C-alpha positions as CSV (number, residue, x, y, z in Angstrom):
1,M,0.0,0.0,0.0
2,Y,1.1,3.5,-0.7
3,S,1.1,6.1,2.0
4,F,-0.1,9.5,1.0
5,I,1.1,11.2,4.1
6,H,3.2,14.1,3.2
7,R,6.1,14.6,5.6
8,V,6.9,18.2,6.4
9,P,10.5,19.0,7.1
10,R,11.3,19.9,10.7
11,A,12.4,23.5,9.9
12,D,9.1,24.2,8.3
13,R,7.1,22.9,11.3
14,E,9.0,25.1,13.7
15,R,8.7,28.3,11.6
16,G,7.0,31.0,13.7
17,Q,7.9,29.4,17.0
18,A,10.2,32.2,18.1
19,T,7.5,34.7,17.3
20,L,4.9,32.9,19.4
21,E,7.3,32.5,22.3
22,L,8.1,36.2,22.2
23,A,4.4,37.0,22.1
24,L,3.8,34.9,25.1
25,C,6.7,36.2,27.2
26,L,6.4,39.9,26.2
27,P,3.8,40.8,28.8
28,L,5.9,39.2,31.6
29,V,9.0,41.1,30.4
30,A,7.0,44.4,30.3
31,F,5.7,43.8,33.8
32,V,9.1,43.1,35.2
33,L,10.5,46.2,33.5
34,A,7.7,48.3,34.9
35,A,8.2,46.9,38.4
36,V,11.9,47.7,38.3
37,T,11.2,51.2,37.1
38,E,8.6,51.8,39.9
39,T,11.1,50.4,42.5
40,G,13.7,52.8,41.2
41,L,11.3,55.7,41.5
42,L,10.4,54.7,45.0
43,V,14.1,54.6,46.0
44,G,14.5,58.1,44.5
45,D,11.5,59.4,46.5
46,Q,13.0,57.8,49.7
47,M,16.3,59.6,49.1
48,R,14.6,62.9,48.5
49,L,12.6,62.3,51.7
50,W,15.8,61.7,53.7
51,H,17.4,64.9,52.4
52,A,14.2,66.9,53.0
53,A,14.1,65.7,56.6
54,R,17.7,66.8,57.1
55,E,17.0,70.2,55.6
56,A,13.9,70.6,57.6
57,A,15.7,69.7,60.8
58,R,18.5,72.2,60.0
59,S,16.0,74.9,59.4
60,A,14.0,74.1,62.5
61,V,17.1,74.2,64.9
62,V,18.2,77.6,63.7
63,D,14.8,79.3,63.2
64,P,12.2,79.4,66.0
65,D,9.4,79.8,63.5
66,P,7.2,76.6,63.7
67,D,6.7,76.7,59.9
68,A,10.4,76.7,59.1
69,A,10.5,72.9,58.7
70,R,7.4,72.9,56.5
71,R,8.9,75.5,54.3
72,A,12.1,73.5,53.9
73,V,10.2,70.4,53.0
74,A,8.2,72.3,50.4
75,G,11.4,73.8,49.1
76,A,12.7,70.3,48.5
77,G,9.6,69.6,46.3
78,L,7.7,67.4,48.7
79,E,4.7,69.6,49.4
80,N,2.4,66.6,50.1
81,A,4.7,65.1,52.8
82,E,3.4,65.1,56.4
83,V,5.8,67.0,58.7
84,S,6.1,66.4,62.5
85,V,8.5,68.4,64.6
86,T,9.2,67.5,68.2
87,P,9.5,69.4,70.5
88,S,7.0,72.0,69.5
89,G,8.0,75.7,69.2
90,A,7.3,76.7,72.9
91,A,9.1,73.7,74.4
92,R,12.4,74.2,72.5
93,S,15.5,75.0,74.4
94,A,19.1,75.4,73.2
95,G,21.2,72.3,73.3
96,E,18.3,69.9,73.3
97,P,17.6,67.5,70.4
98,L,14.9,68.3,67.8
99,T,13.5,65.6,65.6
100,V,11.7,66.1,62.3
101,R,9.7,63.1,61.0
102,L,8.4,63.0,57.5
103,S,6.0,60.6,55.9
104,L,5.0,60.4,52.3
105,Q,2.7,58.2,50.4
106,P,3.9,58.5,46.8
107,G,1.4,57.7,44.1
108,G,2.4,55.0,41.6
109,T,3.6,56.5,38.4
110,T,3.8,53.4,36.2
111,P,0.5,52.3,34.7
112,L,-0.9,49.1,36.2
113,V,2.2,48.3,38.3
114,G,2.0,51.5,40.2
115,R,-1.2,50.3,41.9
116,L,0.8,47.5,43.5
117,F,3.1,50.0,45.1
118,S,0.4,52.6,46.0
119,S,0.0,51.3,49.6
120,I,3.6,51.9,50.5
121,E,4.3,54.8,52.9
122,L,7.8,56.2,53.1
123,H,9.3,57.6,56.3
124,A,12.4,59.7,57.2
125,D,13.7,61.1,60.5
126,A,16.4,63.6,61.2
127,T,17.6,64.7,64.7
128,M,19.8,67.7,65.4
129,R,20.7,69.8,68.4
130,I,18.7,73.1,68.8
131,E,20.9,76.2,68.2
132,L,18.4,78.8,69.3
133,P,19.9,81.5,71.6
């Protein structure tokens, strides 16, 4: 008996396989890239928060105005950060420590992946000695 089965060479059967694999893996690669980008942005926000806390503490220890720390944080570009200064303006005395605590809830900037990071809250503290006369 004759067989009418037409044998297709192996190279022809696998044509398009790389394209299909890329199409299946591309969403995962895009997700990982977006997650790495969002993580980098969060690290940048945390560093800005640390520097803003230090600047706010420096402003608060040399200026008796209670809003000096808030102005320093706003000057660092973190207007939406929560600022807490202890001790308060009336309880400050020269030589005692002053602590500035900042907290910030950055919004996710990367589409879809940013929502996964939206519940993260960043914190930074800075303590310096009060230099008021």
